[in-house]
C-alpha positions in Angstrom: 9.9 -34.4 -42.2 6.6 -34.9 -44.0 4.7 -33.9 -40.9 6.8 -30.7 -40.4 6.1 -29.6 -44.0 2.4 -30.3 -43.5 2.3 -28.2 -40.3 4.1 -25.4 -42.1 1.7 -25.4 -45.0 -1.3 -25.5 -42.6 0.0 -22.6 -40.6 0.7 -20.7 -43.9 -2.9 -21.3 -45.0 -4.3 -20.0 -41.6 -2.1 -16.9 -41.9 -3.5 -16.2 -45.4 -7.1 -16.5 -44.4 -8.9 -13.2 -44.6 -9.9 -11.4 -41.4 -13.5 -10.5 -40.6 -15.1 -8.6 -43.4 -15.3 -4.8 -42.9 -19.1 -4.9 -43.0 -19.1 -7.4 -40.1 -17.0 -5.2 -37.8 -19.3 -2.9 -35.9 -17.7 0.3 -34.8 -19.1 1.9 -31.7 -20.5 5.3 -32.2 -18.5 8.3 -30.9 -21.1 9.2 -28.2 -20.6 5.8 -26.6 -16.8 6.3 -26.4 -17.5 9.6 -24.6 -19.8 8.0 -22.2 -17.2 5.3 -21.4 -14.5 8.0 -20.8 -16.9 10.0 -18.6 -17.8 6.9 -16.6 -14.1 6.0 -16.2 -13.3 9.5 -15.1 -16.1 9.4 -12.5 -14.9 5.9 -11.4 -11.3 7.1 -11.0 -12.5 10.2 -9.0 -14.6 7.9 -6.7 -11.6 5.6 -6.2 -9.4 8.6 -5.3 -12.0 10.1 -3.0 -12.7 6.8 -1.2 -9.0 6.2 -0.6 -8.6 9.8 0.7 -11.2 9.2 3.5 -10.0 5.7 4.5 -7.7 5.2 7.5 -6.2 1.8 8.3 -5.2 0.7 11.8 -3.0 -2.4 11.9 -3.5 -4.6 14.9 -1.7 -7.8 16.1 -4.4 -10.3 15.3 -8.0 -11.4 16.0 -7.2 -12.8 19.5 -5.4 -9.6 20.6 -7.3 -7.1 22.7 -6.1 -4.4 20.4 -8.2 -5.8 17.6 -11.3 -5.1 19.7 -10.1 -1.6 20.4 -9.6 -1.0 16.7 -13.1 -2.3 16.1 -14.5 0.0 18.8 -12.6 3.0 17.2 -14.1 2.0 13.8 -17.7 1.8 15.3 -17.4 5.2 16.8 -15.5 7.1 14.1 -16.9 5.6 10.9 -19.0 8.1 9.0 -20.6 6.4 5.9 -22.0 9.7 4.5 -20.3 11.0 1.4 -16.8 12.1 2.3 -17.1 10.8 5.8 -14.0 9.1 7.3 -13.8 5.3 7.3 -11.6 3.4 9.7 -10.3 0.0 8.5 -8.9 -2.4 11.1 -6.2 -4.5 9.5 -4.8 -7.7 10.9 -1.0 -7.7 11.3 1.6 -10.0 12.7 2.5 -8.4 16.0 3.6 -5.1 17.6 7.2 -5.1 16.3 6.1 -6.0 12.7 3.2 -3.5 13.0 5.6 -0.8 13.8 7.8 -1.7 10.8 4.7 -1.8 8.6 3.5 1.6 9.6 6.9 2.9 8.7 7.4 1.2 5.3 4.2 -0.4 4.0 2.0 1.4 1.6 -1.6 1.9 2.9 -0.8 1.4 6.6 -1.7 4.6 8.4 -1.7 3.6 12.1 -0.6 0.6 14.1 -1.0 -0.7 17.6 2.4 -1.6 19.1 3.8 -1.9 22.6 6.1 0.9 23.8 9.1 -1.3 24.1 8.9 -2.0 20.3 10.4 1.4 19.6 13.3 0.8 21.9 13.8 -2.7 20.5 14.0 -1.5 16.9 16.5 1.2 17.8 18.7 -1.4 19.6 18.5 -3.9 16.7 19.4 -1.4 14.0 20.5 2.0 15.5 21.5 3.4 12.1 18.2 2.7 10.4 16.0 3.6 13.3 18.0 6.5 14.8 15.3 9.0 14.2 12.4 6.7 14.7 10.4 9.2 16.8 10.7 11.6 13.8 8.8 9.1 11.6 6.0 7.9 13.9 3.8 9.8 16.3 2.6 8.3 19.6 -1.1 9.0 19.9 -2.5 7.4 22.9 -2.2 4.6 25.4 -5.0 2.1 24.8 -4.8 -0.1 27.8 -2.4 -1.6 30.4 -1.6 -5.1 29.2 -1.6 -7.9 31.7 1.2 -10.5 31.6 1.6 -13.9 33.0 4.8 -15.3 34.5 5.5 -19.0 33.8 8.3 -20.5 35.6 9.7 -23.8 37.0 8.4 -25.1 40.3 11.6 -23.9 42.1 10.9 -20.2 41.2 8.6 -18.8 43.9 9.0 -15.0 43.4 10.4 -12.4 41.0 13.5 -12.2 43.0 14.3 -15.8 42.3 14.7 -14.8 38.6 17.5 -12.4 39.4 20.5 -13.4 37.3 18.5 -15.9 35.3 17.9 -15.9 31.6 14.3 -14.9 30.9 12.2 -14.1 27.9 9.4 -11.6 27.4 7.1 -11.6 24.4 9.5 -11.7 21.5 12.3 -13.9 20.4 15.8 -12.4 20.4 
């Protein structure tokens, strides 16, 4: 009880202490405030302009061939002069997620995705992705992807896979 009262008195004394004397508070002159406002305005304008000329391309990852293509596009297209376009490769998760990110994520302008990702999204959620082609634009084919077939020893050709359960690229 005694300690609680002592703490209350101590806090009361601190509250009653005078603030800094008026002569000690230095007010900034009005021209400085105008300089700060002008600098902030220029800063905000530069931020806006820089974002207007930036274009992001989401790729699947560092080990993906598409990351090299995005880097090549950046090297050819980047123009570091004032108001020149800047291409920013961004590492994503994979083609299907890249497609979702270009649709819904702020700041993602382009994405590299396999053609079958559009079909897959429409099959998974036909209502949400019914007009998918109305929201994304196919620009170009970058390359023909190679694929590898791994199978048990008793599988000797593609025809041996007929009627078998197989998986390609993504988990279902």
